[in-house]
N, CA, C and O atoms as a GROMACS GRO file, in nm:
protein
  432
    1MET      N    1   0.246   0.631   2.768
    1MET     CA    2   0.325   0.509   2.708
    1MET      C    3   0.410   0.434   2.593
    1MET      O    4   0.423   0.329   2.656
    2ASN      N    5   0.470   0.412   2.485
    2ASN     CA    6   0.510   0.393   2.362
    2ASN      C    7   0.439   0.214   2.317
    2ASN      O    8   0.412   0.100   2.353
    3ASN      N    9   0.440   0.258   2.271
    3ASN     CA   10   0.372   0.076   2.202
    3ASN      C   11   0.397   0.028   2.053
    3ASN      O   12   0.344  -0.074   2.008
    4PHE      N   13   0.524   0.149   1.945
    4PHE     CA   14   0.484   0.142   1.826
    4PHE      C   15   0.660   0.080   1.878
    4PHE      O   16   0.710   0.088   1.990
    5GLU      N   17   0.741   0.002   1.709
    5GLU     CA   18   0.839  -0.083   1.783
    5GLU      C   19   0.904  -0.012   1.583
    5GLU      O   20   0.836   0.030   1.489
    6ILE      N   21   1.128  -0.040   1.601
    6ILE     CA   22   1.115   0.000   1.588
    6ILE      C   23   1.129  -0.124   1.400
    6ILE      O   24   1.157  -0.244   1.394
    7GLY      N   25   1.096  -0.026   1.282
    7GLY     CA   26   1.098  -0.135   1.158
    7GLY      C   27   0.901  -0.081   1.148
    7GLY      O   28   0.852   0.010   1.081
    8GLU      N   29   0.845  -0.158   1.224
    8GLU     CA   30   0.773  -0.042   1.234
    8GLU      C   31   0.644   0.091   1.098
    8GLU      O   32   0.621   0.212   1.091
    9LYS      N   33   0.621   0.025   1.058
    9LYS     CA   34   0.500   0.080   0.954
    9LYS      C   35   0.386   0.183   1.035
    9LYS      O   36   0.302   0.143   1.115
   10VAL      N   37   0.404   0.291   1.001
   10VAL     CA   38   0.258   0.342   1.085
   10VAL      C   39   0.183   0.484   0.959
   10VAL      O   40   0.239   0.544   0.867
   11VAL      N   41   0.075   0.492   1.000
   11VAL     CA   42   0.010   0.632   0.894
   11VAL      C   43  -0.002   0.734   0.937
   11VAL      O   44  -0.053   0.729   1.049
   12CYS      N   45   0.020   0.828   0.903
   12CYS     CA   46   0.066   0.990   0.912
   12CYS      C   47  -0.118   0.989   0.903
   12CYS      O   48  -0.184   0.967   0.801
   13THR      N   49  -0.192   1.033   1.091
   13THR     CA   50  -0.329   1.024   1.156
   13THR      C   51  -0.348   1.226   1.138
   13THR      O   52  -0.457   1.283   1.154
   14ASN      N   53  -0.225   1.295   1.107
   14ASN     CA   54  -0.275   1.343   1.157
   14ASN      C   55  -0.126   1.497   1.074
   14ASN      O   56  -0.019   1.473   1.130
   15ASP      N   57  -0.119   1.546   1.035
   15ASP     CA   58  -0.052   1.678   0.963
   15ASP      C   59  -0.084   1.777   0.977
   15ASP      O   60   0.006   1.857   0.949
   16SER      N   61  -0.206   1.839   1.022
   16SER     CA   62  -0.262   1.926   1.040
   16SER      C   63  -0.057   2.086   1.139
   16SER      O   64   0.015   2.052   1.233
   17LYS      N   65  -0.046   2.207   1.071
   17LYS     CA   66   0.077   2.215   1.111
   17LYS      C   67   0.029   2.362   1.268
   17LYS      O   68  -0.081   2.398   1.309
   18ARG      N   69   0.090   2.380   1.286
   18ARG     CA   70   0.075   2.522   1.385
   18ARG      C   71   0.116   2.658   1.365
   18ARG      O   72   0.046   2.752   1.324
   19TRP      N   73   0.232   2.659   1.396
   19TRP     CA   74   0.331   2.773   1.430
   19TRP      C   75   0.457   2.749   1.324
   19TRP      O   76   0.531   2.844   1.298
   20PHE      N   77   0.477   2.625   1.268
   20PHE     CA   78   0.636   2.570   1.285
   20PHE      C   79   0.594   2.423   1.068
   20PHE      O   80   0.479   2.391   1.039
   21LYS      N   81   0.668   2.395   1.015
   21LYS     CA   82   0.687   2.373   0.963
   21LYS      C   83   0.711   2.160   0.985
   21LYS      O   84   0.802   2.097   1.040
   22LEU      N   85   0.608   2.121   0.928
   22LEU     CA   86   0.601   1.963   0.924
   22LEU      C   87   0.770   1.850   0.878
   22LEU      O   88   0.826   1.766   0.948
   23GLY      N   89   0.801   1.897   0.748
   23GLY     CA   90   0.916   1.879   0.692
   23GLY      C   91   0.849   1.755   0.571
   23GLY      O   92   0.898   1.651   0.526
   24GLY      N   93   0.715   1.826   0.548
   24GLY     CA   94   0.729   1.653   0.435
   24GLY      C   95   0.590   1.592   0.499
   24GLY      O   96   0.498   1.548   0.430
   25LEU      N   97   0.587   1.597   0.663
   25LEU     CA   98   0.460   1.501   0.662
   25LEU      C   99   0.335   1.499   0.613
   25LEU      O  100   0.267   1.601   0.629
   26LYS      N  101   0.280   1.393   0.549
   26LYS     CA  102   0.109   1.373   0.522
   26LYS      C  103   0.028   1.299   0.534
   26LYS      O  104   0.042   1.181   0.501
   27LYS      N  105  -0.081   1.347   0.586
   27LYS     CA  106  -0.205   1.233   0.612
   27LYS      C  107  -0.199   1.140   0.498
   27LYS      O  108  -0.180   1.148   0.376
   28GLY      N  109  -0.228   1.033   0.598
   28GLY     CA  110  -0.247   0.895   0.489
   28GLY      C  111  -0.137   0.853   0.463
   28GLY      O  112  -0.173   0.760   0.392
   29GLU      N  113  -0.014   0.847   0.463
   29GLU     CA  114   0.081   0.807   0.388
   29GLU      C  115   0.157   0.751   0.500
   29GLU      O  116   0.151   0.797   0.614
   30ILE      N  117   0.238   0.636   0.461
   30ILE     CA  118   0.269   0.591   0.547
   30ILE      C  119   0.446   0.517   0.557
   30ILE      O  120   0.513   0.488   0.458
   31TYR      N  121   0.491   0.501   0.700
   31TYR     CA  122   0.620   0.561   0.691
   31TYR      C  123   0.662   0.431   0.786
   31TYR      O  124   0.590   0.353   0.849
   32THR      N  125   0.859   0.440   0.765
   32THR     CA  126   0.860   0.352   0.824
   32THR      C  127   0.913   0.379   1.043
   32THR      O  128   0.990   0.474   1.049
   33ILE      N  129   0.899   0.348   1.118
   33ILE     CA  130   0.938   0.401   1.230
   33ILE      C  131   1.136   0.331   1.197
   33ILE      O  132   1.170   0.215   1.172
   34ALA      N  133   1.220   0.451   1.211
   34ALA     CA  134   1.342   0.430   1.261
   34ALA      C  135   1.454   0.473   1.421
   34ALA      O  136   1.562   0.445   1.473
   35GLY      N  137   1.346   0.547   1.438
   35GLY     CA  138   1.415   0.531   1.578
   35GLY      C  139   1.287   0.625   1.718
   35GLY      O  140   1.173   0.667   1.698
   36PHE      N  141   1.373   0.627   1.850
   36PHE     CA  142   1.282   0.722   1.966
   36PHE      C  143   1.401   0.810   1.999
   36PHE      O  144   1.516   0.794   2.038
   37ASN      N  145   1.302   0.935   1.958
   37ASN     CA  146   1.332   1.030   2.066
   37ASN      C  147   1.370   1.004   2.225
   37ASN      O  148   1.287   0.939   2.288
   38PRO      N  149   1.473   1.044   2.286
   38PRO     CA  150   1.506   1.012   2.418
   38PRO      C  151   1.408   1.057   2.527
   38PRO      O  152   1.347   1.017   2.626
   39TYR      N  153   1.429   1.167   2.447
   39TYR     CA  154   1.400   1.255   2.531
   39TYR      C  155   1.173   1.365   2.618
   39TYR      O  156   1.110   1.424   2.706
   40ASP      N  157   1.183   1.286   2.452
   40ASP     CA  158   0.970   1.245   2.456
   40ASP      C  159   0.930   1.211   2.412
   40ASP      O  160   0.817   1.236   2.370
   41GLY      N  161   1.050   1.067   2.378
   41GLY     CA  162   0.919   0.981   2.264
   41GLY      C  163   0.894   0.952   2.170
   41GLY      O  164   0.855   0.838   2.146
   42GLY      N  165   0.907   1.060   2.066
   42GLY     CA  166   0.832   1.112   1.947
   42GLY      C  167   0.940   1.059   1.874
   42GLY      O  168   1.063   1.047   1.878
   43LEU      N  169   0.785   1.019   1.765
   43LEU     CA  170   0.899   0.851   1.637
   43LEU      C  171   0.944   0.963   1.548
   43LEU      O  172   0.882   1.056   1.496
   44ILE      N  173   1.098   0.918   1.544
   44ILE     CA  174   1.186   0.885   1.395
   44ILE      C  175   1.174   0.855   1.270
   44ILE      O  176   1.174   0.732   1.267
   45LEU      N  177   1.162   0.904   1.145
   45LEU     CA  178   1.115   0.826   1.068
   45LEU      C  179   1.152   0.904   0.936
   45LEU      O  180   1.159   1.016   0.885
   46LYS      N  181   1.180   0.697   0.907
   46LYS     CA  182   1.269   0.728   0.754
   46LYS      C  183   1.254   0.814   0.664
   46LYS      O  184   1.360   0.876   0.657
   47GLU      N  185   1.173   0.856   0.581
   47GLU     CA  186   1.168   0.902   0.530
   47GLU      C  187   1.115   1.038   0.524
   47GLU      O  188   1.098   1.087   0.412
   48VAL      N  189   1.094   1.092   0.605
   48VAL     CA  190   1.119   1.236   0.680
   48VAL      C  191   1.188   1.228   0.785
   48VAL      O  192   1.234   1.127   0.838
   49LYS      N  193   1.198   1.397   0.834
   49LYS     CA  194   1.292   1.465   0.930
   49LYS      C  195   1.216   1.624   0.976
   49LYS      O  196   1.224   1.734   0.920
   50SER      N  197   1.144   1.584   1.097
   50SER     CA  198   1.112   1.718   1.104
   50SER      C  199   1.199   1.818   1.105
   50SER      O  200   1.322   1.812   1.102
   51PRO      N  201   1.122   1.921   1.110
   51PRO     CA  202   1.290   2.038   1.097
   51PRO      C  203   1.279   2.085   1.235
   51PRO      O  204   1.374   2.148   1.281
   52ARG      N  205   1.167   2.060   1.312
   52ARG     CA  206   1.137   2.159   1.437
   52ARG      C  207   1.164   2.080   1.548
   52ARG      O  208   1.159   2.139   1.656
   53SER      N  209   1.197   1.934   1.551
   53SER     CA  210   1.342   1.865   1.643
   53SER      C  211   1.486   1.830   1.596
   53SER      O  212   1.522   1.801   1.482
   54GLY      N  213   1.552   1.839   1.699
   54GLY     CA  214   1.614   1.806   1.786
   54GLY      C  215   1.724   1.711   1.677
   54GLY      O  216   1.827   1.749   1.622
   55TYR      N  217   1.660   1.586   1.672
   55TYR     CA  218   1.574   1.438   1.670
   55TYR      C  219   1.574   1.402   1.526
   55TYR      O  220   1.610   1.304   1.461
   56ASN      N  221   1.513   1.534   1.496
   56ASN     CA  222   1.354   1.497   1.364
   56ASN      C  223   1.306   1.422   1.408
   56ASN      O  224   1.276   1.323   1.342
   57ALA      N  225   1.275   1.430   1.542
   57ALA     CA  226   1.137   1.343   1.566
   57ALA      C  227   0.940   1.412   1.536
   57ALA      O  228   0.884   1.522   1.531
   58TYR      N  229   0.909   1.303   1.525
   58TYR     CA  230   0.693   1.400   1.470
   58TYR      C  231   0.711   1.336   1.652
   58TYR      O  232   0.808   1.282   1.705
   59ARG      N  233   0.557   1.376   1.717
   59ARG     CA  234   0.469   1.315   1.782
   59ARG      C  235   0.411   1.193   1.747
   59ARG      O  236   0.360   1.181   1.636
   60MET      N  237   0.411   1.077   1.846
   60MET     CA  238   0.344   1.007   1.826
   60MET      C  239   0.197   0.991   1.864
   60MET      O  240   0.133   0.886   1.865
   61ASP      N  241   0.157   1.118   1.895
   61ASP     CA  242   0.003   1.140   1.819
   61ASP      C  243  -0.075   1.095   1.694
   61ASP      O  244  -0.174   1.029   1.662
   62ARG      N  245   0.083   1.212   1.609
   62ARG     CA  246   0.053   1.190   1.453
   62ARG      C  247  -0.011   1.062   1.384
   62ARG      O  248  -0.043   1.064   1.265
   63PHE      N  249  -0.024   0.982   1.443
   63PHE     CA  250   0.031   0.841   1.411
   63PHE      C  251  -0.066   0.719   1.437
   63PHE      O  252  -0.110   0.716   1.551
   64ARG      N  253  -0.115   0.602   1.338
   64ARG     CA  254  -0.192   0.468   1.373
   64ARG      C  255  -0.061   0.351   1.354
   64ARG      O  256   0.057   0.386   1.356
   65LYS      N  257  -0.094   0.243   1.341
   65LYS     CA  258  -0.019   0.130   1.366
   65LYS      C  259  -0.147   0.068   1.184
   65LYS      O  260  -0.267   0.064   1.158
   66VAL      N  261  -0.024   0.038   1.118
   66VAL     CA  262  -0.124   0.009   0.980
   66VAL      C  263  -0.157  -0.120   0.976
   66VAL      O  264  -0.095  -0.222   0.945
   67ASP      N  265  -0.279  -0.094   1.016
   67ASP     CA  266  -0.371  -0.263   1.020
   67ASP      C  267  -0.382  -0.314   0.919
   67ASP      O  268  -0.434  -0.284   0.812
   68TYR      N  269  -0.308  -0.428   0.970
   68TYR     CA  270  -0.285  -0.515   0.835
   68TYR      C  271  -0.368  -0.640   0.868
   68TYR      O  272  -0.374  -0.728   0.783
   69SER      N  273  -0.436  -0.655   0.992
   69SER     CA  274  -0.557  -0.758   0.983
   69SER      C  275  -0.620  -0.709   0.897
   69SER      O  276  -0.646  -0.803   0.822
   70PHE      N  277  -0.694  -0.556   0.829
   70PHE     CA  278  -0.807  -0.559   0.733
   70PHE      C  279  -0.715  -0.544   0.688
   70PHE      O  280  -0.651  -0.533   0.793
   71ALA      N  281  -0.592  -0.525   0.560
   71ALA     CA  282  -0.616  -0.564   0.407
   71ALA      C  283  -0.565  -0.681   0.449
   71ALA      O  284  -0.568  -0.724   0.334
   72ASP      N  285  -0.502  -0.810   0.534
   72ASP     CA  286  -0.565  -0.874   0.529
   72ASP      C  287  -0.680  -0.987   0.498
   72ASP      O  288  -0.680  -1.092   0.435
   73SER      N  289  -0.810  -0.891   0.598
   73SER     CA  290  -0.897  -0.972   0.524
   73SER      C  291  -0.960  -0.902   0.381
   73SER      O  292  -1.042  -0.961   0.311
   74ILE      N  293  -0.926  -0.816   0.361
   74ILE     CA  294  -0.963  -0.756   0.123
   74ILE      C  295  -0.919  -0.913   0.143
   74ILE      O  296  -0.996  -1.001   0.179
   75ILE      N  297  -0.718  -0.937   0.097
   75ILE     CA  298  -0.716  -0.987   0.021
   75ILE      C  299  -0.737  -1.152   0.030
   75ILE      O  300  -0.689  -1.245  -0.035
   76GLU      N  301  -0.844  -1.141   0.159
   76GLU     CA  302  -0.921  -1.348   0.139
   76GLU      C  303  -1.022  -1.261   0.062
   76GLU      O  304  -1.133  -1.304   0.034
   77LEU      N  305  -0.981  -1.145   0.031
   77LEU     CA  306  -1.180  -1.167  -0.031
   77LEU      C  307  -1.209  -1.134  -0.221
   77LEU      O  308  -1.305  -1.152  -0.296
   78ILE      N  309  -1.055  -1.076  -0.240
   78ILE     CA  310  -1.088  -1.110  -0.335
   78ILE      C  311  -0.967  -1.220  -0.382
   78ILE      O  312  -0.901  -1.152  -0.460
   79GLN      N  313  -0.902  -1.358  -0.376
   79GLN     CA  314  -0.812  -1.471  -0.426
   79GLN      C  315  -0.924  -1.464  -0.480
   79GLN      O  316  -0.955  -1.408  -0.585
   80PRO      N  317  -0.994  -1.526  -0.403
   80PRO     CA  318  -1.158  -1.620  -0.522
   80PRO      C  319  -1.127  -1.605  -0.668
   80PRO      O  320  -1.088  -1.674  -0.762
   81VAL      N  321  -1.167  -1.464  -0.639
   81VAL     CA  322  -1.254  -1.397  -0.838
   81VAL      C  323  -1.070  -1.390  -0.821
   81VAL      O  324  -1.066  -1.330  -0.928
   82ARG      N  325  -0.912  -1.400  -0.779
   82ARG     CA  326  -0.770  -1.381  -0.896
   82ARG      C  327  -0.769  -1.514  -1.004
   82ARG      O  328  -0.743  -1.524  -1.124
   83LYS      N  329  -0.817  -1.621  -0.883
   83LYS     CA  330  -0.806  -1.708  -0.872
   83LYS      C  331  -0.922  -1.777  -1.044
   83LYS      O  332  -0.912  -1.868  -1.127
   84MET      N  333  -0.994  -1.696  -1.023
   84MET     CA  334  -1.100  -1.712  -1.126
   84MET      C  335  -1.094  -1.666  -1.243
   84MET      O  336  -1.141  -1.730  -1.338
   85VAL      N  337  -1.023  -1.521  -1.260
   85VAL     CA  338  -0.982  -1.451  -1.363
   85VAL      C  339  -0.859  -1.473  -1.427
   85VAL      O  340  -0.816  -1.410  -1.523
   86ALA      N  341  -0.774  -1.625  -1.334
   86ALA     CA  342  -0.586  -1.646  -1.388
   86ALA      C  343  -0.647  -1.817  -1.438
   86ALA      O  344  -0.577  -1.917  -1.455
   87GLN      N  345  -0.765  -1.808  -1.450
   87GLN     CA  346  -0.790  -1.987  -1.491
   87GLN      C  347  -0.766  -1.893  -1.648
   87GLN      O  348  -0.769  -1.772  -1.670
   88LYS      N  349  -0.745  -1.994  -1.726
   88LYS     CA  350  -0.700  -1.994  -1.878
   88LYS      C  351  -0.817  -2.084  -1.959
   88LYS      O  352  -0.786  -2.202  -1.972
   89PRO      N  353  -0.903  -2.057  -1.996
   89PRO     CA  354  -1.093  -2.124  -2.079
   89PRO      C  355  -1.063  -2.306  -2.121
   89PRO      O  356  -0.984  -2.392  -2.083
   90LYS      N  357  -1.112  -2.303  -2.164
   90LYS     CA  358  -1.054  -2.517  -2.172
   90LYS      C  359  -1.193  -2.490  -2.286
   90LYS      O  360  -1.312  -2.478  -2.258
   91ILE      N  361  -1.105  -2.486  -2.462
   91ILE     CA  362  -1.176  -2.457  -2.523
   91ILE      C  363  -1.076  -2.653  -2.610
   91ILE      O  364  -0.972  -2.717  -2.624
   92LYS      N  365  -1.256  -2.642  -2.640
   92LYS     CA  366  -1.210  -2.770  -2.794
   92LYS      C  367  -1.233  -2.742  -2.928
   92LYS      O  368  -1.334  -2.690  -2.976
   93ILE      N  369  -1.142  -2.775  -2.982
   93ILE     CA  370  -1.207  -2.743  -3.095
   93ILE      C  371  -1.186  -2.880  -3.221
   93ILE      O  372  -1.088  -2.927  -3.279
   94SER      N  373  -1.288  -2.901  -3.221
   94SER     CA  374  -1.363  -2.998  -3.331
   94SER      C  375  -1.316  -3.013  -3.447
   94SER      O  376  -1.286  -2.904  -3.495
   95ASN      N  377  -1.280  -3.170  -3.571
   95ASN     CA  378  -1.234  -3.118  -3.664
   95ASN      C  379  -1.412  -3.057  -3.792
   95ASN      O  380  -1.422  -3.008  -3.904
   96LYS      N  381  -1.479  -3.086  -3.717
   96LYS     CA  382  -1.626  -3.011  -3.769
   96LYS      C  383  -1.642  -2.867  -3.759
   96LYS      O  384  -1.709  -2.793  -3.831
   97SER      N  385  -1.580  -2.841  -3.670
   97SER     CA  386  -1.586  -2.667  -3.596
   97SER      C  387  -1.508  -2.613  -3.672
   97SER      O  388  -1.496  -2.499  -3.627
   98LYS      N  389  -1.428  -2.624  -3.787
   98LYS     CA  390  -1.348  -2.548  -3.813
   98LYS      C  391  -1.374  -2.524  -3.911
   98LYS      O  392  -1.451  -2.585  -3.984
   99MET      N  393  -1.247  -2.330  -3.956
   99MET     CA  394  -1.413  -2.266  -4.057
   99MET      C  395  -1.324  -2.282  -4.166
   99MET      O  396  -1.218  -2.221  -4.153
  100ASN      N  397  -1.339  -2.349  -4.268
  100ASN     CA  398  -1.324  -2.368  -4.393
  100ASN      C  399  -1.216  -2.293  -4.456
  100ASN      O  400  -1.287  -2.195  -4.473
  101SER      N  401  -1.114  -2.260  -4.500
  101SER     CA  402  -1.066  -2.143  -4.578
  101SER      C  403  -1.146  -2.136  -4.719
  101SER      O  404  -1.220  -2.231  -4.743
  102PHE      N  405  -1.137  -2.041  -4.807
  102PHE     CA  406  -1.223  -1.983  -4.920
  102PHE      C  407  -1.022  -1.924  -5.014
  102PHE      O  408  -0.902  -1.909  -4.994
  103ASP      N  409  -1.140  -1.916  -5.116
  103ASP     CA  410  -1.044  -1.850  -5.238
  103ASP      C  411  -1.087  -1.748  -5.290
  103ASP      O  412  -1.176  -1.756  -5.375
  104PHE      N  413  -1.033  -1.629  -5.251
  104PHE     CA  414  -1.095  -1.460  -5.202
  104PHE      C  415  -1.127  -1.520  -5.352
  104PHE      O  416  -1.213  -1.605  -5.374
  105LEU      N  417  -1.016  -1.439  -5.482
  105LEU     CA  418  -0.955  -1.471  -5.645
  105LEU      C  419  -1.080  -1.556  -5.669
  105LEU      O  420  -1.136  -1.483  -5.751
  106SER      N  421  -1.197  -1.706  -5.648
  106SER     CA  422  -1.231  -1.695  -5.710
  106SER      C  423  -1.431  -1.660  -5.631
  106SER      O  424  -1.550  -1.688  -5.623
  107LEU      N  425  -1.317  -1.578  -5.594
  107LEU     CA  426  -1.588  -1.473  -5.615
  107LEU      C  427  -1.558  -1.349  -5.623
  107LEU      O  428  -1.642  -1.265  -5.589
  108ASN      N  429  -1.466  -1.321  -5.656
  108ASN     CA  430  -1.476  -1.208  -5.793
  108ASN      C  431  -1.553  -1.220  -5.905
  108ASN      O  432  -1.549  -1.134  -5.992
   0.00000   0.00000   0.00000
């Protein structure tokens, strides 16, 4: 059963080789689905091509969908911190707190 869609981002979970080369596929990397092998449903990716397959496709079980809900929750957690860092400090200088200028020649 194919639960992937063209244009969807996927993460490689298995880059182990057997007797064949994988054409640059790396575990943990994110790839974009360009299509599907019509014979076995393998994933055709934009970024890398499988030298083993006539359609340059990889088996589906080597990938999982990118978990956007996890990324969204992390972004939500750091938003308040980013807002605090982005605020400029409000400093008001009064006439009394201005530093006096000195004539350095008179100090010698």
